[in-house]
KOLBA-677880 format. One record per residue (C-alpha): residue number from 1; residue in three letters; z, x, y. Coordinates in pm, 1 decimal. Example, Ala and Ser with C-alpha at 12.3 -4.5 7.8 and 13.67 -1.06 7.14 Angstrom:
<torvexs>
  num  residuo        up      east     north
    1      ALA     780.0    1230.0    -450.0
    2      SER     714.0    1367.0    -106.0
</torvexs>
This chain:
<torvexs>
  num  residuo        up      east     north
    1      MET    4970.5  -13646.3    2697.8
    2      ARG    4754.9  -13627.4    3008.9
    3      ALA    4840.7  -13386.4    3288.4
    4      PHE    4919.3  -13661.4    3538.7
    5      GLU    5143.6  -13834.7    3281.9
    6      ARG    5349.4  -13517.6    3231.4
    7      SER    5370.0  -13474.9    3607.8
    8      SER    5487.2  -13834.6    3645.6
    9      LEU    5755.0  -13783.6    3378.5
   10      LYS    5882.9  -13469.2    3546.3
   11      GLY    5896.6  -13648.9    3879.2
   12      GLU    6097.2  -13933.0    3731.2
   13      ILE    6336.8  -13686.3    3567.2
   14      GLU    6394.6  -13519.8    3904.9
   15      GLU    6461.2  -13858.2    4065.1
   16      VAL    6713.3  -13960.4    3795.0
   17      ASN    6892.9  -13627.5    3835.3
   18      ARG    6906.1  -13685.0    4211.8
   19      LEU    7058.6  -14029.2    4159.7
   20      LEU    7315.1  -13888.8    3918.2
   21      ARG    7422.6  -13634.8    4179.9
   22      SER    7452.8  -13902.0    4447.1
   23      ILE    7654.2  -14175.3    4272.2
   24      SER    8031.5  -14193.6    4279.7
   25      PRO    8222.2  -14050.2    3979.6
   26      ASP    8394.4  -14388.4    3955.5
   27      ASP    8066.3  -14576.5    3908.5
   28      PHE    8091.2  -14556.9    3528.7
   29      PHE    7827.7  -14809.9    3427.2
   30      ALA    7563.5  -14680.3    3666.4
   31      ARG    7621.0  -14325.8    3539.7
   32      VAL    7591.5  -14430.8    3173.9
   33      GLY    7268.1  -14614.6    3245.4
   34      LEU    7114.2  -14321.3    3432.3
   35      GLU    7220.3  -14069.3    3167.9
   36      HIS    7065.8  -14289.0    2898.7
   37      ARG    6739.9  -14307.8    3097.0
   38      LEU    6744.2  -13931.1    3150.1
   39      ARG    6775.1  -13871.5    2774.2
   40      GLN    6480.6  -14104.8    2710.6
   41      LEU    6261.5  -13925.4    2962.4
   42      CYS    6352.2  -13578.7    2834.0
   43      ASP    6289.8  -13684.4    2472.9
   44      GLN    5951.5  -13824.2    2573.7
   45      LEU    5859.2  -13501.1    2750.2
   46      ASP    5979.6  -13281.5    2462.6
   47      ALA    5788.0  -13489.6    2207.6
   48      ASP    5459.1  -13363.2    2349.9
   49      PRO    5453.3  -12980.4    2384.7
   50      GLY    5148.3  -13005.4    2608.3
   51      ILE    4968.9  -12701.6    2469.7
   52      HIS    4620.4  -12847.4    2496.5
   53      PHE    4417.4  -12652.5    2749.8
   54      GLN    4354.7  -12868.0    3055.6
   55      SER    4110.7  -12842.3    3343.3
   56      ARG    3966.9  -13063.4    3615.2
   57      LEU    3602.8  -13098.1    3717.6
   58      THR    3539.2  -13297.5    4036.0
   59      PHE    3224.3  -13367.1    4235.4
   60      LYS    3114.6  -13457.6    4585.2
   61      GLY    2779.8  -13501.1    4755.9
   62      GLU    2493.7  -13747.2    4721.8
   63      PRO    2579.7  -13888.3    4375.0
   64      VAL    2943.4  -13951.7    4471.1
   65      VAL    3089.6  -14240.3    4670.8
   66      GLY    3413.5  -14087.9    4802.0
   67      SER    3687.2  -14126.3    4543.9
   68      TYR    3550.9  -14467.3    4440.8
   69      GLY    3271.5  -14381.4    4197.0
   70      ILE    2992.6  -14155.5    4081.1
   71      SER    2632.3  -14210.3    3973.5
   72      ALA    2641.2  -14279.7    3599.7
   73      SER    2320.8  -14087.3    3529.8
   74      PHE    2438.3  -13782.8    3728.5
   75      GLY    2786.6  -13792.3    3574.2
   76      ALA    2643.2  -13799.6    3222.6
   77      LYS    2400.9  -13512.5    3293.3
   78      ALA    2663.1  -13299.2    3468.9
   79      MET    2928.6  -13340.7    3200.7
   80      SER    2674.8  -13272.7    2922.8
   81      ALA    2554.3  -12957.6    3099.0
   82      PHE    2911.1  -12839.5    3155.6
   83      SER    3000.0  -12901.9    2790.8
   84      ASP    2689.7  -12706.4    2680.2
   85      ALA    2786.0  -12417.4    2909.0
   86      VAL    3142.8  -12398.0    2775.0
   87      SER    3023.3  -12415.2    2412.6
   88      ALA    2758.8  -12146.4    2466.8
   89      VAL    2998.7  -11911.8    2646.7
   90      GLY    3260.8  -11963.8    2375.6
   91      ALA    3012.6  -11890.1    2096.7
   92      SER    2892.2  -11582.3    2285.9
   93      LEU    3248.2  -11452.6    2319.3
   94      ARG    3280.0  -11484.3    1941.9
   95      GLY    2954.8  -11292.7    1898.5
   96      ILE    2779.9  -11569.0    1702.1
   97      LEU    2529.2  -11705.1    1953.1
   98      ALA    2166.5  -11690.7    1838.8
   99      ASP    1869.2  -11700.0    2075.7
  100      HIS    1763.9  -12043.8    1953.7
  101      GLY    1890.0  -12339.1    1752.0
  102      ARG    2204.0  -12549.7    1768.8
  103      LEU    2509.1  -12406.6    1939.4
  104      PRO    2738.7  -12275.7    1662.8
  105      ASP    3102.2  -12384.8    1628.1
  106      ARG    3046.2  -12649.9    1892.2
  107      PRO    3335.0  -12873.2    1771.7
  108      ASP    3573.4  -12583.4    1840.5
  109      PHE    3490.7  -12599.3    2211.1
  110      GLU    3472.6  -12974.9    2251.0
  111      MET    3666.3  -13118.0    2543.0
  112      LEU    3790.3  -13472.4    2596.6
  113      ILE    3772.3  -13668.9    2920.7
  114      THR    4130.7  -13792.4    2945.9
  115      GLY    4120.5  -13951.8    3289.1
  116      THR    3967.4  -13955.5    3634.9
  117      ALA    4082.6  -13694.9    3883.0
  118      VAL    4286.3  -13803.7    4184.3
  119      GLY    4125.7  -13733.0    4520.9
  120      SER    3757.7  -13639.5    4484.7
  121      PHE    3583.7  -13823.0    4205.7
  122      GLY    3580.7  -13633.9    3879.6
  123      PHE    3742.0  -13597.0    3543.3
  124      GLU    4054.6  -13460.1    3379.6
  125      LEU    3949.8  -13254.7    3076.2
  126      GLU    4151.3  -13143.9    2776.3
  127      SER    4060.1  -12932.5    2475.0
  128      ARG    4030.6  -13150.4    2167.3
  129      ASN    4160.6  -12895.6    1916.4
  130      ARG    4522.8  -12810.3    1983.3
  131      GLU    4534.7  -12536.9    1718.9
  132      LEU    4259.1  -12335.8    1885.9
  133      VAL    4440.3  -12297.9    2216.4
  134      ASP    4673.9  -12029.7    2080.6
  135      GLY    4382.0  -11789.9    2046.8
  136      GLY    4264.2  -11871.0    2397.7
  137      THR    3917.0  -11966.2    2273.6
  138      VAL    3858.1  -12278.7    2481.0
  139      GLN    4042.9  -12140.5    2780.9
  140      GLU    3847.9  -11813.8    2769.6
  141      ALA    3519.3  -12004.3    2761.4
  142      VAL    3609.4  -12221.2    3061.6
  143      ASP    3752.5  -11923.5    3251.2
  144      ARG    3440.6  -11713.6    3195.1
  145      ALA    3206.9  -11998.5    3294.0
  146      GLN    3415.7  -12043.3    3607.6
  147      LEU    3393.5  -11670.1    3685.8
  148      LEU    3015.1  -11674.4    3640.3
  149      LEU    2976.0  -11965.1    3879.8
  150      GLU    3202.3  -11805.5    4137.7
  151      ALA    3054.8  -11454.9    4116.4
  152      SER    2697.2  -11580.9    4124.2
  153      SER    2765.0  -11791.7    4435.0
  154      LEU    2860.1  -11477.0    4628.9
  155      GLU    2656.7  -11168.9    4714.2
  156      GLU    2863.0  -10907.9    4527.4
  157      ASP    2646.8  -10764.5    4249.9
  158      ASP    2931.0  -10574.6    4084.2
  159      ALA    3144.5  -10888.0    4055.0
  160      LEU    2861.6  -11078.9    3885.9
  161      ALA    2793.6  -10792.2    3647.0
  162      GLU    3163.6  -10785.9    3554.2
  163      ALA    3156.8  -11160.2    3484.7
  164      ALA    2834.6  -11137.8    3281.3
  165      VAL    2906.1  -10827.8    3072.8
  166      GLY    2931.8  -10905.7    2703.8
  167      LEU    2774.7  -11251.0    2730.5
  168      ASP    2446.1  -11337.2    2563.1
  169      ARG    2161.2  -11442.3    2789.3
  170      ARG    2162.5  -11790.7    2636.6
  171      ALA    2519.6  -11846.4    2753.6
  172      ILE    2433.8  -11737.2    3107.1
  173      ILE    2128.5  -11965.8    3104.9
  174      LYS    2347.9  -12262.7    3004.7
  175      VAL    2582.0  -12194.8    3297.2
  176      ARG    2277.2  -12172.5    3523.6
  177      ALA    2154.2  -12507.4    3385.6
  178      PHE    2479.0  -12671.9    3498.3
  179      ALA    2423.9  -12540.4    3851.2
  180      GLU    2066.4  -12671.6    3838.5
  181      VAL    2193.9  -13023.7    3760.9
  182      LEU    2408.7  -13003.2    4072.9
  183      MET    2119.2  -12880.5    4286.1
  184      GLN    1875.8  -13145.1    4164.1
  185      SER    2117.7  -13421.1    4267.0
  186      GLY    2250.7  -13266.6    4588.7
  187      ALA    2602.0  -13237.1    4443.8
  188      LEU    2885.9  -12988.1    4471.2
  189      CYS    3170.8  -12935.6    4227.8
  190      THR    3522.2  -12796.9    4199.5
  191      LEU    3645.3  -12655.1    3868.8
  192      ALA    4022.3  -12614.5    3850.2
  193      THR    4249.7  -12478.3    3577.5
  194      LYS    4618.1  -12395.0    3580.0
  195      ASP    4546.6  -12039.4    3697.1
  196      ARG    4253.6  -12066.1    3938.5
  197      THR    4021.2  -12298.8    4128.0
  198      PHE    3657.8  -12250.6    4224.8
  199      SER    3447.4  -12473.3    4451.1
  200      PHE    3087.7  -12474.7    4564.6
  201      ASN    3126.8  -12531.1    4939.5
  202      ASN    2761.4  -12603.5    5017.5
  203      LEU    2421.9  -12633.0    4851.9
  204      GLN    2326.0  -12283.7    4972.5
  205      GLN    2589.6  -12144.5    4737.2
  206      VAL    2453.7  -12354.6    4451.3
  207      ALA    2101.4  -12226.3    4518.0
  208      ARG    2229.1  -11869.0    4531.2
  209      SER    2409.4  -11915.2    4200.3
  210      ILE    2091.5  -12042.3    4034.2
  211      ALA    1886.2  -11749.5    4168.8
  212      ARG    2139.9  -11484.8    4071.6
  213      LEU    2185.2  -11620.1    3718.0
  214      ASP    1810.8  -11595.7    3657.1
  215      ASP    1683.6  -11371.6    3376.0
  216      GLY    1507.6  -11145.9    3623.9
  217      TYR    1817.7  -11071.4    3828.4
  218      ILE    2058.2  -10965.7    3551.3
  219      SER    1930.3  -10679.7    3336.7
  220      GLU    2075.0  -10568.2    3004.8
  221      ASP    2000.4  -10259.8    2798.1
  222      GLU    2139.2  -10076.9    2497.6
  223      GLU    2175.4   -9701.6    2466.0
  224      ILE    2354.2   -9429.7    2272.1
  225      LEU    2596.9   -9216.4    2471.5
  226      GLU    2751.6   -8884.1    2376.1
  227      GLY    3071.0   -8754.6    2530.9
  228      VAL    3446.5   -8774.4    2491.9
  229      LEU    3643.4   -9087.2    2416.9
  230      ILE    3936.7   -9050.3    2656.5
  231      GLY    4125.3   -9355.4    2537.9
  232      VAL    4120.7   -9717.6    2423.4
  233      LEU    4367.9   -9994.3    2508.3
  234      PRO    4380.5  -10228.8    2205.4
  235      VAL    4539.1  -10526.8    2379.9
  236      THR    4301.1  -10548.6    2676.1
  237      ARG    4011.6  -10404.5    2467.8
  238      THR    3910.0  -10159.2    2738.8
  239      PHE    3801.4   -9794.8    2715.1
  240      GLU    3742.8   -9477.7    2916.7
  241      PHE    3464.4   -9237.6    2820.7
  242      ARG    3366.9   -8903.3    2975.2
  243      LEU    2999.0   -8809.4    2984.1
  244      PRO    2880.3   -8446.0    2948.7
  245      ASP    2831.2   -8419.2    3326.4
  246      GLY    3200.2   -8503.1    3380.0
  247      ASP    3149.1   -8860.1    3502.4
  248      VAL    3395.7   -9110.8    3358.5
  249      ILE    3281.0   -9461.5    3271.9
  250      ARG    3506.1   -9754.7    3194.2
  251      GLY    3430.5  -10079.1    3017.2
  252      LYS    3517.4  -10333.4    2751.9
  253      VAL    3501.7  -10330.4    2372.7
  254      ASP    3314.9  -10612.2    2200.6
  255      ARG    3498.7  -10822.3    1941.6
  256      SER    3241.6  -10718.9    1679.8
  257      VAL    3387.8  -10366.4    1686.2
  258      GLY    3701.3  -10502.2    1516.1
  259      GLU    4052.4  -10362.7    1539.5
  260      LEU    4114.4  -10076.2    1781.8
  261      ASP    4437.0   -9917.0    1657.5
  262      THR    4257.6   -9628.3    1486.0
  263      LEU    4039.3   -9570.5    1791.3
  264      HIS    4351.4   -9557.0    2002.7
  265      GLN    4470.6   -9269.2    1783.3
  266      ASN    4146.4   -9072.8    1829.8
  267      GLY    4148.2   -9016.3    2203.5
  268      HIS    3996.1   -8699.5    2356.8
  269      ARG    3748.2   -8645.0    2072.4
  270      ARG    3375.8   -8589.6    2104.6
  271      CYS    3173.8   -8880.8    1976.8
  272      ARG    2853.3   -9078.6    1993.9
  273      VAL    2876.1   -9450.2    2074.3
  274      ARG    2638.2   -9743.4    2119.6
  275      VAL    2689.2   -9940.0    2441.1
  276      ARG    2530.9  -10236.0    2616.9
  277      THR    2489.1  -10204.7    2991.2
  278      THR    2473.3  -10499.4    3229.7
  279      GLN    2341.9  -10446.3    3580.7
  280      VAL    2291.3  -10694.9    3862.3
  281      GLY    2049.0  -10606.3    4139.5
  282      ASP    2134.7  -10264.4    4279.6
  283      GLY    2494.7  -10277.1    4160.7
  284      ARG    2661.4  -10034.2    3925.2
  285      PRO    2610.3  -10089.2    3551.4
  286      LYS    2896.6  -10236.5    3349.3
  287      TYR    2953.9  -10106.6    2998.0
  288      LEU    3040.3  -10275.8    2669.1
  289      PHE    3111.9  -10088.4    2345.0
  290      ILE    2910.3  -10269.2    2074.8
  291      GLY    2967.4  -10023.0    1790.5
  292      ARG    3242.1   -9801.7    1658.2
  293      PRO    3224.2   -9440.5    1781.1
  294      GLU    3075.4   -9179.0    1550.9
  295      PHE    3308.3   -8880.7    1592.3
  296      LEU    3136.3   -8540.6    1603.8
  297      ASP    3245.9   -8199.7    1480.7
  298      GLY    3359.3   -7948.8    1734.9
  299      PRO    3611.9   -7948.3    2019.4
  300      GLY    3628.4   -8224.5    2277.9
  301      LEU    3568.4   -8174.5    2645.8
  302      LEU    3866.2   -8083.2    2857.1
  303      ASP    4037.0   -8347.7    3067.9
  304      ASP    3897.1   -8197.6    3386.6
  305      GLY    3539.5   -8236.5    3255.8
  306      ASN    3476.7   -7861.5    3209.4
</torvexs>
């Protein structure tokens, strides 16, 4: 069921309940009719659990004629580029994105156009595979693409590094390609999900996003660090690690590392770990564990870094 259809059903249910509250207790036939209609509406709503992930992508600018229509060639290019970006980000989050070739697991991230958006001209989107929503795969991919677009449109290097950490360059390039389609046609977009909404407000922001998502602006490196693993949070997959000079770094743990319960039990031990750093401009590097720690013999550093 489409989002606007569920909203319409809920609105009608509210209206029937209002009518039931307003009619006289003696109006037996009217009450029976309204109660019967209420049961029909509730059954219809309950029949569709509505667990498909839904989002809305709308456009304005040169290719768009108000809320009446959109250039067919631009619409096709924009939706194809957005679909490529979501698929690439999703594959990158799974750790299976190669530098070249077809995007892997693309059907898992496929989205359906289920209607046109009310207001600005655009499209209601829904994940095709209901069973994949439970793991958050499609939603995570859309959310991360949205964060990349938003962070790159601003001038905060740390925010962009946080959005980009853990993503393969190919995924970032696909998100950049979507912004390029907008720029080439003089278009802006708004991407909305249940939890957040992002809009390009002007073409200067689109141009900034393209420049900041360029290969030369986001640098990645891998290195081996030695220090003390202070702790790991398995649910959020985050860690704290103290370097020999006492500095504490924080970051995320890549899915390729696997389960984290045993790491959680080995806090405050000296170890050696492989990390990937992501740095944007002059901002601070962001860290991603990409290998399991190799625990070393000997005592760990004290909590105060001495």
